[in-house]
N, C-alpha and C positions, 0 to 999 in steps of 0.2 A: 755355510757361507749364505748370507741373504741375497735376496734378488738385486737390491740397491748395490751390493758389494760387487756382484757379478757383472751388473752393468757398467760399473766403474772401471772394471778392467777390460771392457770391450775396446779394441783398437779404434782410434780416432777416425780412420777412414771407413771403417766398417759401420761406426755410428752415423756417419754422414750419408753413406750410400743406401743403406737398408731402408730407410724412410722414402727414398726416391724410388727404388726399384722393388722393394719387398725381398723377403728372405730368398725366395728362388731366383729372383733376378740379380740380386747382389752377388751371389757367390761366383756365377760365371764373369761378372764385371770385374771383381776383385781379382780373379784368376788371371784375367786378361791384362790387367794392370801389372800385376806381379810378373807376369811373362815378358812383357814389354820391357819392363825395368831389367830383368835379367838378360833379355837379348841386347839392350843397349850397353849393359856392362860387359858382356861378351865381346861386344863390338870394339869397346874401348881397349880391352886387352888384346885381341886378336889384330886389330888394325883395319883398314878399308879394304885390303887386298884379301884378308883372311875371312872377314865376315862383314857383310854390308850392314848397315844400321836399318832400324825400322822404317825411318822416313826415307831414306834411299831406296829400300826395297818397294815400299808402296808406290814411289815416284815411278821406279822402273816398270813396276806393274801397270800402272796407267798408261805408260808410254806403249808398252806391248800391246794393250787392249786397243789403242788408238792406230796401231798399225796394220796394214793390209796383209802383210807377211804373216803376222800371228795368226789371223783368221784363217789363212790358207792352211797353216799347219794344224790349227784347231779342227779344221773341217776334216783333214786326212785322218786325225786321231778319232774324230767323232764317228766317222765313217767305218773304220776298222772296229770301233768299240761296239756300235750298233748291230753289226754282222756278228761279231763274236759274241755278244750278249744274247741274240736271237739263237745261235747255235746251242749256246750253253743252256739256255731255257728250254727250247724243244726237245733237244737231246737228252738233257737231265731228267725233264719230266717224263718223256715217254721210256727211258731205262727205268727211273725210280718207280712208276706207276706198274711196270711189267713185274719188276723184282719184288715189289711190295705186295702185288696181288696174287702171284703165283708162289706159294710158299717155298716150294722145292727149288725153283730158280733163284729166290732171294737166299737160301740157305747155302746154296752152292756158290753163288757170285758175289754176295755182300762181302765176305772177307777179301775177296780179289780186289774189289772196288777200293776197300779200305786200305790196302797193302800199296796200291797204285797211288792213291791219294797221299800217302806218307812220302812218297819219292820227291825229292826236291825238283821242282818243275824247270829250273834252269839246266839241269843236266839232260834234259830231253831237247833242248833248244836246237843243238847241232842237228839232230835227227829231223827235226821239223825243217830246217833249212835245206838239208838235203832232198827232202820231198818237195817243198814248195818253192824254194829258191827265196831270192831278195824281192818278194812281191807283196801285195796286200794280203794274200792268202796265208802267208806265214805269220803276220801280225794277228790275223783273225784266228788262225788255229792256236796260237800260244795264248791268246786272251781266253778263248773258249776252254782251252786245257785247264785254266786256273778256276774258271767259273762253274764248270759242269759238274765236278764233283760235290759241291754243297748241294747243289739242287738234287742230285741222285740220292746222297745220303738222307737228307731232310725229307725228300718225298717218300722214300722207303720207310722211314720212322712214323711219317703221318699216315700212311696207309696201314702199317701194322697196327697203329693205335685206333683204327676205326673199330667201333662196338661191333660185336659179332652179330647183334640183332640186325645191323644194317646188311651184312652180308646174307643173312638168312632171308630177309625180306627180298632182296635181289634174286635169290635162288627160287623163293616162292613165286615171284613174278615172271620166273623163267626167262630172266634176262640174260643175253649174250655177256662173255666177259667185257667186250668193248663197251656195251651199253651200261653194264654195271659200274664200270670204271668211271664212264662219263656222267653218269646221273646219280649215282650213290656215292662211290669212294671219293672221287675228287672234291666234291662240296665238302665232305665230312673232313677231309685231310687238308682243306685249303689253308688254314693259318700256318700249319708246318711247312707246306709248299711255298708259302709267301715268305717265311723265314729263310728257306734255302735260296729264294730269289733275291732277298735282301742281302745276305751274305755273298752270293755269287756275284752280284751287281759291282761290289766293291774289288773283288778279287778278279773279276773279268777286266776291269779298268787298269788294275795293277799289272795283269799280265800283257795287255795292249800297249802300256807304256814301256814295259821292259823290253818287249819285242822291238819298238822303236829305237831303245837305247843302243842295241847290238847291231842291227842289220836293217837300216831303213834310211831314206834320204829326204824324209819329210815326216811332220808329225811334231807333237809337243815333247815326246820323248828324243827325238833328234834334236830338237832346239836344246833340251837339257844337256845332253852329252857334248854338244858343241860348246856350250857354256862351260862345262867342266874342262873340256879341251883347251880353252882360251883363259882359263882361270878367271872368269867373269862371275864374281861373287853375286853382284846385284842381279843379274840375269837368272842365275841359279835359284836364287832366293824368291825372286818375283814368280817365277814359274812354279816353284814349290808352293808358294803362298796361294797362287790362282788355282792350282791343281787341289790343293787342300781345302780351299773354300768351297770348290765345286762339289768335292767328294763329300764333305761334311753336310752341305745343305741337302745333297740327295739322300745321303743317309739319315738325316733327321726326318726328312719327308717319309721315307720309307718306313722308319721305325714307328712314326706316329700312325700309320696306315696299318702296320703289323699289329700293334697294340688294339687299334679299333676293330680289326678282324677278330681277334681273340676275345675282345669283351663282347661283341656281337655273338660269336660262338657260345660263350658262357651263358649269355642271356637266353639264346634260344634253347640251349639245353636245360636251363632251369625251368623255362616256361613249359617244357613237356615232362 
């Protein structure tokens, strides 16, 4: 088949869009258009009560953003998420560095960490409620429980992959374990550690929202469960759209930073 024939078979919309956005930019645009068309078609089939239309969802999202109550709930979720993320980051980093640096401890406890990580976290929520009650601490604990394990696992992986010559250098300089971890091991394992943070970021947000769904009187998760109870399809989809947008933008920024860290490490390794 010739190039002219291939170009002739290119869909009309694709031929119109690609000169405007380029190949990389046109693919997400076409996906977005297709998704909106499918969404509108599903709305026509399900009706207004079953599934709000894209326009109604966006309008409801704008109304929520303009209301003071929304920002109060968003602030409650943001506070719980910030605390949970700090606990997951610091706790996961400390445990991961310890298990990765001390081989015997890692060999003993790494399988235990993997086994606990495989447990569905929702089954542990009643235990968290018994310990912390219906408080901010319960949401923080449940969010941190989701995010801490990727931090631990990726940190162990990063420390284990540090070149032996770096460890020998630390021993030659007679550095203490804490000094060796801080000045030698952590910088070498930073890309893997950051990957764990990127994944833990999303899971911590998910855990915080799930905690608000079941036992909370404020927060975006609480707003979402109230919308479900009242069969408010527009509010449910509007909140989902806002949460997806925030999560996607944060994930995109963290992914770009992650790739930059890895390129920097590869360039530094090549220069040596």
